[in-house]
C-alpha positions in Angstrom: 90.5 122.6 132.3 89.9 125.3 134.7 93.0 127.1 133.8 91.9 126.9 130.1 88.6 128.2 130.9 89.9 131.2 132.7 92.1 132.0 130.0 89.3 131.8 127.5 87.3 134.1 129.7 90.2 136.6 129.9 90.6 136.5 126.2 86.7 137.1 125.7 87.0 140.3 127.6 86.7 143.5 125.5 90.0 144.9 124.2 90.9 147.8 122.2 93.2 146.1 119.8 92.4 142.7 118.4 94.1 141.0 115.4 94.0 137.6 113.5 96.6 136.1 115.7 94.7 137.0 119.0 91.6 135.2 117.8 93.6 132.3 116.6 95.0 132.1 120.1 91.5 132.4 121.5 90.0 129.7 119.2 92.8 127.2 120.1 91.9 127.4 123.6 88.1 126.9 123.0 87.2 123.3 124.3 83.5 123.3 123.6 81.2 124.6 120.9 79.6 127.1 123.4 83.0 128.9 123.7 83.6 128.9 119.9 80.2 130.5 119.5 81.3 133.1 122.0 84.4 133.7 120.2 82.6 133.9 116.9 80.3 136.5 118.2 83.0 138.6 119.4 84.7 138.2 116.0 81.5 139.7 114.5 81.0 142.5 117.0 84.6 143.6 116.4 84.1 143.5 112.4 86.6 140.9 111.7 84.2 138.2 110.1 85.3 138.9 106.6 89.1 138.2 107.5 89.8 134.9 105.7 92.6 133.8 108.1 90.0 134.1 111.2 87.2 132.5 109.0 89.6 129.6 108.2 90.1 129.0 111.9 86.4 129.3 112.9 85.4 126.8 110.2 88.2 124.3 111.5 87.2 124.8 115.0 83.4 124.2 114.3 84.1 121.1 112.1 86.2 119.9 115.0 83.1 119.7 117.1 81.1 118.2 114.1 79.0 121.6 113.6 79.3 121.4 110.0 76.3 124.0 109.4 78.1 126.7 111.5 81.3 126.1 109.7 79.6 126.4 106.2 77.8 129.6 107.3 81.1 131.1 108.3 82.3 130.2 104.8 79.3 131.4 102.9 79.3 134.9 104.6 82.7 135.6 103.3 82.4 137.8 100.2 86.0 137.1 99.1 87.4 133.9 100.3 90.9 133.0 99.4 92.2 129.6 98.6 93.2 128.9 102.2 89.5 129.0 103.1 88.4 127.0 100.5 90.8 124.3 101.2 89.7 124.1 104.8 86.0 123.6 103.9 86.9 121.1 101.1 88.9 119.2 103.7 85.9 119.4 106.3 83.7 117.8 103.6 86.1 115.2 102.5 86.5 114.0 106.1 82.8 113.8 106.7 79.6 113.2 104.6 78.2 114.7 102.4 81.4 114.5 100.5 79.6 116.0 97.5 79.7 119.4 99.0 83.5 119.3 98.8 83.3 119.0 95.1 80.7 121.7 95.1 83.0 124.1 96.8 86.0 123.3 94.5 83.9 124.2 91.4 82.6 127.4 93.0 86.2 128.5 93.8 87.3 127.9 90.2 84.2 129.6 89.1 85.4 132.6 91.2 88.8 132.5 89.5 90.5 131.2 92.8 93.5 128.9 91.6 93.8 125.8 93.4 97.1 125.0 94.9 99.0 121.9 96.1 96.7 121.5 99.1 93.5 121.5 97.2 94.0 118.5 95.1 94.6 115.9 97.9 91.4 117.0 99.7 89.3 117.2 96.6 90.3 113.8 95.2 89.8 112.2 98.6 86.1 113.3 98.4 85.8 112.2 95.0 86.9 108.6 96.2 84.6 108.7 99.0 81.8 110.0 97.0 82.6 107.3 94.1 82.8 110.3 91.7 85.1 108.5 89.0 84.3 110.7 86.2 84.7 113.9 88.4 88.0 112.8 89.7 89.4 112.3 86.3 88.4 115.6 85.3 90.2 117.0 88.4 93.0 114.9 87.4 93.2 116.9 84.2 93.0 120.1 86.1 96.0 119.1 88.1 98.0 118.1 85.1 97.2 121.5 83.4 98.6 123.1 86.4 101.6 121.1 86.6 100.7 119.8 89.9 100.1 116.2 89.1 103.7 115.2 89.9 103.6 116.7 93.4 104.2 113.9 95.9 100.9 114.6 97.7 98.8 115.1 94.7 100.2 111.8 93.3 99.5 109.9 96.5 96.0 111.3 96.6 95.5 110.3 92.7 96.9 106.6 93.5 94.5 106.5 96.6 91.5 108.0 94.4 91.9 105.5 91.4 92.3 102.6 93.8 88.9 103.6 95.6 87.3 103.7 92.3 88.5 100.3 91.5 90.7 101.2 88.5 93.9 99.7 89.7 95.8 99.8 86.4 95.6 103.7 86.4 96.4 103.7 90.0 99.5 101.7 89.3 100.3 104.0 86.4 100.1 107.0 88.5 102.3 105.4 91.3 104.9 104.5 88.7 105.0 108.2 87.6 105.7 109.6 91.1 109.3 110.9 90.9 110.2 110.3 94.6 107.8 108.2 96.3 107.5 107.9 100.2 105.9 105.6 102.4 102.5 106.8 101.8 102.9 106.2 98.2 103.8 102.6 98.8 101.0 102.0 101.5 98.5 103.6 99.2 99.3 101.3 96.3 99.7 98.1 98.3 96.3 99.0 99.8 94.6 99.6 96.3 95.7 96.0 95.4 94.8 94.4 98.4 91.2 96.0 98.7 90.5 95.1 95.0 91.6 91.7 95.3 95.0 91.8 93.6 96.6 89.8 96.4 99.8 88.6 94.4 100.5 92.2 93.2 100.3 93.7 96.7 102.8 91.2 97.9 105.0 91.6 95.1 104.8 95.4 95.8 105.4 95.0 99.4 108.8 93.0 98.5 109.7 95.8 96.1 109.2 98.4 98.9 111.4 96.5 101.2 114.3 96.8 98.7 113.7 100.5 98.2 116.3 101.9 100.7 114.9 105.4 100.5 111.7 104.5 102.3 113.4 103.4 105.5 111.3 100.2 106.1 107.7 99.4 106.5 105.6 101.3 109.1 102.3 100.6 111.0 100.2 101.4 107.9 102.0 99.2 105.7 101.2 96.1 107.8 97.5 97.0 108.3 97.4 97.0 104.4 99.4 94.1 103.5 98.5 91.7 106.1 95.2 90.8 104.6 97.0 89.8 101.4 99.3 87.7 103.2 96.5 86.1 105.0 94.5 85.2 101.8 97.6 83.8 100.4 98.1 81.8 103.8 101.8 82.8 103.7 103.2 81.7 107.2 106.7 82.7 106.6 105.7 86.2 105.7 103.7 86.0 108.9 106.5 85.0 111.0 108.8 87.8 109.4 106.2 90.6 110.1 105.5 89.3 113.5 109.4 89.3 114.4 109.8 92.8 112.8 107.1 94.1 115.0 108.6 92.8 118.1 112.1 93.9 117.3 111.1 97.4 116.4 108.9 97.6 119.4 106.1 98.7 117.0 103.4 97.3 119.5 100.4 95.3 118.7 97.3 97.4 118.2 93.9 96.2 117.1 94.6 96.9 113.3 97.8 94.9 113.1 96.7 92.5 115.5 93.7 91.5 113.6 95.8 91.0 110.5 98.2 88.7 112.2 95.2 86.8 113.8 93.8 86.2 110.3 97.0 85.0 108.9 97.8 82.6 111.5 94.1 81.4 111.5 94.3 81.0 107.6 97.6 79.0 108.0 95.8 76.8 110.6 98.0 78.2 113.6 95.1 78.6 116.1 97.5 78.7 119.1 99.6 81.3 117.5 96.4 83.3 116.6 95.1 83.1 120.2 98.7 84.2 121.6 98.4 87.3 119.4 94.8 88.1 120.8 95.9 87.7 124.4 98.8 90.2 123.7 96.4 92.9 122.3 95.3 95.3 125.3 93.0 97.5 123.4 90.9 94.8 121.8 88.0 96.1 119.6 85.2 94.2 118.4 86.9 93.5 115.2 89.5 91.7 117.1 87.2 89.5 118.8 85.4 89.1 115.4 88.8 87.8 114.1 89.7 85.2 116.8 86.0 84.2 116.9 86.0 83.5 113.1 89.6 81.6 113.8 87.8 79.2 116.1 84.9 78.8 114.1 86.8 78.1 110.9 88.7 75.3 112.6 85.5 73.6 113.9 86.0 74.9 117.7 82.5 76.1 117.8 82.2 75.8 121.6 85.6 78.0 122.1 84.0 80.5 119.9 80.8 80.7 121.8 82.9 80.9 124.9 84.9 84.0 123.6 81.3 85.7 122.7 80.4 85.3 126.2 83.8 86.9 127.2 83.2 89.8 124.7 79.7 90.6 126.3 81.1 90.2 129.7 83.9 92.8 128.8 81.2 95.3 128.2 81.6 95.4 124.5 78.6 95.3 122.1 78.7 92.7 119.4 78.2 93.6 115.9 76.9 92.1 112.8 80.2 90.5 111.8 80.6 88.9 115.2 77.0 87.1 114.9 77.9 86.1 111.4 81.2 84.4 112.4 79.2 82.6 115.3 76.2 81.5 113.1 78.7 80.2 110.6 80.7 78.4 113.4 77.4 76.8 114.7 76.2 75.8 111.3 79.4 73.9 110.6 79.4 72.2 113.8 75.5 71.3 113.7 74.8 73.3 116.8 71.2 74.0 115.7 69.9 75.1 119.0 72.7 77.5 119.8 72.6 79.0 116.5 68.8 79.7 116.7 69.3 81.2 120.0 72.1 83.5 118.8 70.1 84.5 115.7 67.1 85.5 118.0 69.6 87.3 120.4 70.5 89.8 117.8 67.7 92.1 118.3 68.7 92.2 122.1 72.0 93.8 121.2 70.5 96.1 118.5 72.1 94.4 115.6 70.1 94.4 112.4 69.9 91.1 110.5 71.3 91.0 107.0 70.8 88.8 104.2 74.1 86.9 105.2 72.6 86.3 108.7 69.2 84.7 107.2 71.6 82.7 105.0 73.3 81.2 108.0 70.2 80.0 109.4 69.2 78.4 106.2 72.5 76.8 106.0 72.1 75.7 109.6 68.7 74.1 109.1 69.9 72.6 105.7 73.0 70.9 107.2 70.7 69.5 109.8 68.6 68.0 107.3 65.4 69.9 108.3 65.0 71.2 104.4 61.2 71.9 105.0 61.8 74.0 108.0 64.5 76.0 105.9 61.9 76.6 103.2 59.2 77.8 105.8 62.1 80.0 107.0 62.7 81.6 103.7 58.9 82.1 103.2 58.7 83.9 106.4 61.6 86.2 106.0 60.8 90.1 106.6 63.4 90.6 103.6 63.5 89.6 99.9 65.7 86.3 99.5 68.8 86.9 97.6 71.3 84.8 96.1 73.0 83.8 99.4 69.6 82.5 100.8 68.9 80.3 97.7 72.8 79.3 97.5 72.6 78.0 101.1 69.5 76.0 100.3 71.1 74.6 97.0 74.1 73.4 99.1 72.0 71.8 101.6 69.8 70.0 98.7 73.0 68.7 97.4 74.1 67.3 100.6 70.8 65.5 101.2 70.4 64.7 97.5 66.9 66.6 97.4 66.6 66.9 93.8 63.2 68.4 93.4 64.0 71.4 96.1 67.4 71.9 94.2 65.8 72.4 90.9 63.6 75.1 92.6 66.5 76.8 94.4 68.6 76.6 91.1 65.8 78.1 89.0 65.8 81.1 91.5 69.7 81.2 91.4 69.9 81.4 87.5 67.9 84.8 87.8 69.5 86.2 90.8 73.1 85.2 90.1 73.2 84.3 86.3 76.9 84.6 86.0 77.9 82.3 88.7 79.3 79.0 87.0 79.1 77.3 90.4 75.4 77.2 90.6 75.2 75.5 87.1 77.8 72.9 88.1 76.2 71.8 91.3 72.9 71.2 89.6 74.6 69.2 86.7 76.6 67.1 89.3 73.3 66.3 91.1 71.7 65.4 87.7 74.7 63.3 87.2 74.5 61.6 90.7 70.8 60.7 89.9 71.8 59.4 86.6 69.8 62.1 84.6 72.2 62.4 82.0 70.3 64.4 79.4 69.3 67.0 82.1 73.1 67.3 83.2 73.9 67.9 79.6 71.4 70.5 79.2 72.7 72.6 82.1 76.3 72.4 81.0 75.1 73.3 77.6 73.8 76.4 79.1 76.8 77.3 80.6 78.6 76.8 77.4 76.2 78.8 75.2 76.3 81.8 77.8 80.0 81.7 78.0 79.9 81.7 81.7 83.4 81.5 82.9 84.3 79.0 85.8 87.1 80.3 88.1 90.2 78.1 87.2 91.3 76.0 90.1 95.1 75.9 91.1 97.6 74.6 93.3 100.1 76.8 95.0 103.8 75.6 95.8 105.8 77.9 98.1 109.4 78.0 96.8 112.3 80.3 98.1 111.5 82.7 95.2 107.9 83.0 96.4 104.6 81.1 95.5 104.4 79.3 92.2 100.6 78.6 90.8 99.9 75.7 88.7 96.3 75.3 87.1 95.1 71.8 85.6 97.2 70.8 82.6 99.0 74.3 83.0 101.5 74.6 80.5 102.5 78.1 81.0 105.5 77.7 83.1 109.0 78.3 81.7 109.9 74.8 82.9 106.9 72.9 81.9 108.8 70.2 80.1 111.0 69.5 83.1 108.2 69.4 85.4 106.3 67.0 83.5 109.1 64.6 83.0 109.8 64.8 86.7 106.1 64.2 87.3 106.2 61.0 85.1 109.4 59.6 86.6 107.8 60.1 90.0 104.6 58.3 88.6 106.9 55.3 87.3 108.5 55.1 90.6 105.4 55.0 92.8 104.0 52.1 90.4 107.0 50.0 90.9 106.8 50.5 94.6 103.1 49.8 94.6 103.6 46.5 92.8 106.5 45.4 95.0 104.2 45.7 97.9 
């Protein structure tokens, strides 16, 4: 550092001839904002402040130190900025809030007659996605088409990511299919778009398509980060084994991102020991990794182990976040650890963690499962935030467990306003009425569901075959081999009947 500092001082000394290459070298050596400001002052004194190349380097350097105000002043001071300078500013705002400023700079450059190039569109589309500016992004997509740049690889990848970010997965896939020569980023962007938007099966199928594309050269770190959550939701243990082996064979290494995905996958498949083995192998454990393993233990009823991990997390000098506490509170709730749950809830303030509705809902669930419905109601009434659907959902679930019909009706009344399209709320109340033999009330609730055309998610079973997972709903007749399947089921039923009678 001392050598660099002396070099900066030497370059800052007055010279007779200084050009843009000199200032580029000088700015590259600047390691602090103060040094950048000194170099900037020299640029102004020497009359180079209108040089677009030097201005672009100053903007980039100021943004590197998160000094966006100075970066913007350099840009605004240019009387004739070029496309390179505009791209640098758009890139700066695309990577840091306020993202909307990137769109303003883009509009200003077009108004000035500066033609965007292949580097402009990826940055401005990224800003549109971060800002959630769906309409603006579509307009910019139109601009790219008019300029003939929409089929460029980098622009295409940016469009795939943009539409996925705006939850328009169908258009995202259409753009993906139209990219002439896809690279690994193209595949990763589309897989990520499917996973984030809940299209788990599509993400998995696309991943296998990518493996068959010889031009890609195999999955990389980003691929596994994007596809592992999909395999975790599908609880595909064979895929987990394959990915785990691939990482070991290629010596890719287990970092926090990939490790978290594997922990979640093994956890969802019931392999707690494997999840713990992955956790133990990760050297740079982030809070996200700790959350994943704590959730793993809590999900499988090992609340004490989850609490022990929390103590280790704190002992390691890490600060737990809201997700960690959510996992712990959920574990305590399912294990009936009322005292520990309350202690953790009250300890959140000690660690500077804000309490969200989900945390309050866990306490309502904790009290409800313990049978203390009266205290749960008092807790809801004393909450500093407005109770939402999660709160009353937890209360309704507790009422069902303990068959408190009167309180269930009150909770359901709130839910029908807060969460009117959730068929599960109506079904729970209707089933409670049926258990209490209040048939007319049950019929009334079910009629509301029918009249409002509230769709209940269809339950299904998943069978793992060599060709992948096959899903079957209740009385499902959509499979191409439906006739043969039902014939075999009837045959098995007859065989089982004969065996039962023989016993």
